[in-house]
N, C-alpha and C positions, 0 to 999 in steps of 0.2 A: 714736820714728820714724814720722812715714808718708811716705808716697812716692805719689806720682799720673805716670800717662803721660797726656802732653798727644797725646805723637805718637811716633811707633814705625816709620814707612816710613822707607824710603832712598832718599837721591839725589835725588829731586823731589816734591812733593807730586799723589797722582793720587788723585783726587776719583772717586765711581763708584758705583753699590749695591753694585757687588760686592764691593767694599770696606768694606760696611758693621760687619762686625763686628770685625775689628783697626782697621782706621781708616786715614787715607791722610792725614793730616798727618805733615810730619817731624822730625825728633828735640826731643822738649822734656821733660824730667820735671823735675816741685815735690817739693823735698823739704821736710819744715817741721816742727816742735817746736815747741810755746812762741810765742814771739813769734821766732824764725828761720824765716827764709824765705830756702830756697837755691833756685837754678833752675838746672839743668846744658840747657845748650844755647840756642839761639834759632832753632829749624826753625819751620815756619809753626805750630806746635799752640802758640806760646807768646803769640798772637793772644787765642787762646780763655781760656786763662790769666789773660789781664790785666784781663777780664770778672770773672772770678772772685775776681778776691784782695779782700780786707776793706777797707771805705772809710779804715779811719785807720791802716792800716799804713803805712810812712816809713820803712824801710830792708830791703831786697834787696842779696843776695849773687849774681850769674849767673857762672857757672861753664862757661867753655868749652873743651869738648875740643880744637875745632881749628876752620878757616876756612875749609871747603868750604860753597859754598852753602847746602848745605841745611839745615846746623846754622845759620846766621845769617840765613834770608830773613826771617823774621819781625820779626827786630830792627827794626825802621823802623815797624813797628807794636805794638810792648809801649807800651801808652798809661802805664804809671810814666815812662818819658821824658819825657813830657811835661808832668810836674807837676813846679812849681820848689819842693814840700816835701818830694820824693822825694828818698832818699839810695840811689844803685845801684854797688853796686863791683864792677866787671866782671874777671875773672880769666880769663886762659888762657896758653898756650906762649909762649914765647920762641923768637925764629928769630934766627937769626947775621946776619943784618946789618939786616933791615926791624924796627920795634918792631913790639909789638901793637896799640899808640894809630894809629901807621901804617897798619897793616896794614886797622885799623877802621873808617880812615877811605875807604878805598878803597869800603868798602859805603857809608857815609854820605856823599855824592857821585854830584852828577851822571854820568854819565849810568845810573847805577845806581839812584838815590834822590835825591830832590831838596829834600832836609834834611840838611844837613852836622851832623856830631859835635857841631864847637864849638857848635853852635846848639839844641841842645837842652838843655830849660834844667831838668835836675835836677838836682842834687848828685851828688857819687862821687866815686871815685879808678880805675884802671886797675892791675892788678897781674901782671907779667909774672911765670908759674911755670914750673921744672924739673922735674926731680924733686927734689919739694919734699914739706915739713909746714908745714901752716899750719892756724889755728884760726880758725874764725868760732862765735860765740855758745860755745855750750857743743858743739861738733862739732869734735873731730878730724879734720885733712881730708889725706889723701897722693894729691900726684900722681905721673904717671912715662909718662915715653914708652916711645910702643907701637907696633907695626909698623904704618902706615896712611903713605900720599904726603904730603911736608910735613909742619914740626913739630904732632903729635898727642899727647896725654893720654890715660889716662884716669883715674878719680877712686875714691879709697875713703875712704867718708865714716863715720867710727866715732861714736858717741853712746852714753857708755856701754859696754853688753857688745854693743849692736847695730853692725852693720857691713854695709853697701849700697856695694858694687860697679860704676859705672857705666863701660862701654867699648865704645860702640856701633858704632866704624867699628875691626875689629882682625883681622888675620889671623893668627892665633898660630900657625899651621903654618909659616910662611916663618920665622921666627927659631932656630928647631931641627933637627936635623938628625935627630935622635931622637923628635921631637914624634908622639904625644904619651905619650911612654912614661917619659919623663927632663924634670922639669923643670925642669934644668938649663939656661939661654940662650929658658927659650919666656919671648916676651912678654907681660908682664902677670899673671903667675902669685903674683909678691909682691904685685899690687893683690887678686887674687880668693882669697888662697888663705883657706879656712875662713869666707869670708864669708856672711851671711847669708839675703841676695839678692844676686846677680849677672845684670847686665843686658849680653850679651854679643851681638854683631855674628852673623848668621845668614843670611846675604842670598840665598849660592848654592844653586840643586840640588850636589848631589855630584859631577853629572856636569859642571856648568858650571863648577865652580871648574876642573877641571884644566887650562881653556882662559884661564884670569882669573888664576892664579898672579902676585902681586905689585901688583895691583889695590889691595890694601889689604883685603879683604873676605873671609870666613870662608863656607865651607860649614855647613848644617846640622849636616854630623856632626861634622866639626872643633870647631863649638862648641860641643859635648856632650862630645866629649870633651877641650876644655879644663877646660871646668864641673866634671869627673868629676876630674881631674887633680889640679885644684885643691880640693879638696872642699865643694865650696859644698853648702848646705844647698835651695839652689832657684835653679834656671837659667831666666829667662826668656830666650828667644828673641828677637831684636830686631833693628832695621835690616831689615825687610821689603823683600822687593822689589817696587820699583813694579809691576811686570809681574803678579804675584802675586795671584790673586781670594784673597777667604778658603776659597775651593774647594779652591785648589789647595795653600795654608797649612798647611791640615787635612791634604791628603795629604802631602804632603813631611813636617809632623810624627808622623802614622800610621806611615811609610815610614822614618822613623830611630827608632824608638820601640819600637814595636810588638813587636819579635822583640830586643831588645835588654835585658838587667837592668842595669837604671839602678840607681846607689846614690845619687842625686841623685831630688828630684824637677826635672822640666822640664814648662815650657808656652810657650804662645806671647806675646812680649807684645803684651799689648789696649788701645788707649786706652782713657782714660776709665777703668781698671781703680784701684784703691788697696790697698795693703798698705800695713799697721804692723807693725813690727818693734822 
């Protein structure tokens, strides 16, 4: 499978020359293999993604982790929604009282957006998922609820022996009293275990996280702890804080890795970068 990052910034798009390396667009990942095109989240990066799609594509599956605005802000600017020849299936977490379709209608309606969900000319269905396993083409996909405010899932995509795990908004230290020493009760562990690539929330400085426990995001240190606990091959630190410049991100990365004997590969997620597994 090919994995391309179209957005890895957290919370709000934050353009500026000081963020030209790691990017300013919010969460959006494209996963492809043959005729399969899977998009993870509809942050602001999805607008540029839509411009790169082949002209003959007719089917897309869009997997949403949750409906916080930074993960859906680009949906109204995703051009395939306006193509009547296109089929777009949307997958996302179920909630206790309001359907996924009703929650999506809140975004696709005034005053947030001028076009309503029912007015989009594309075809497709909306699927609510839980702790689920389902297939899209040759991909086996597992979803699981994780620690983040509101109904939120992470995804594990498996194609043959290749495994990619995507958990962009995630506070793994919150669920277990013995994190990171014990996998039991650690949020997201089953999704991440042994993955070839894990994209994991690493928004906060370690000192900032102490004042933001329960906000649903991870410190960079805890993200690395989670990657090592899960035994992944490569960890991509994701959901960069909108206030952090490229220079600050590199300083944080150096601080959290230079004096630590790592058992896994660790990189900062970078907008525009691709991986093959």
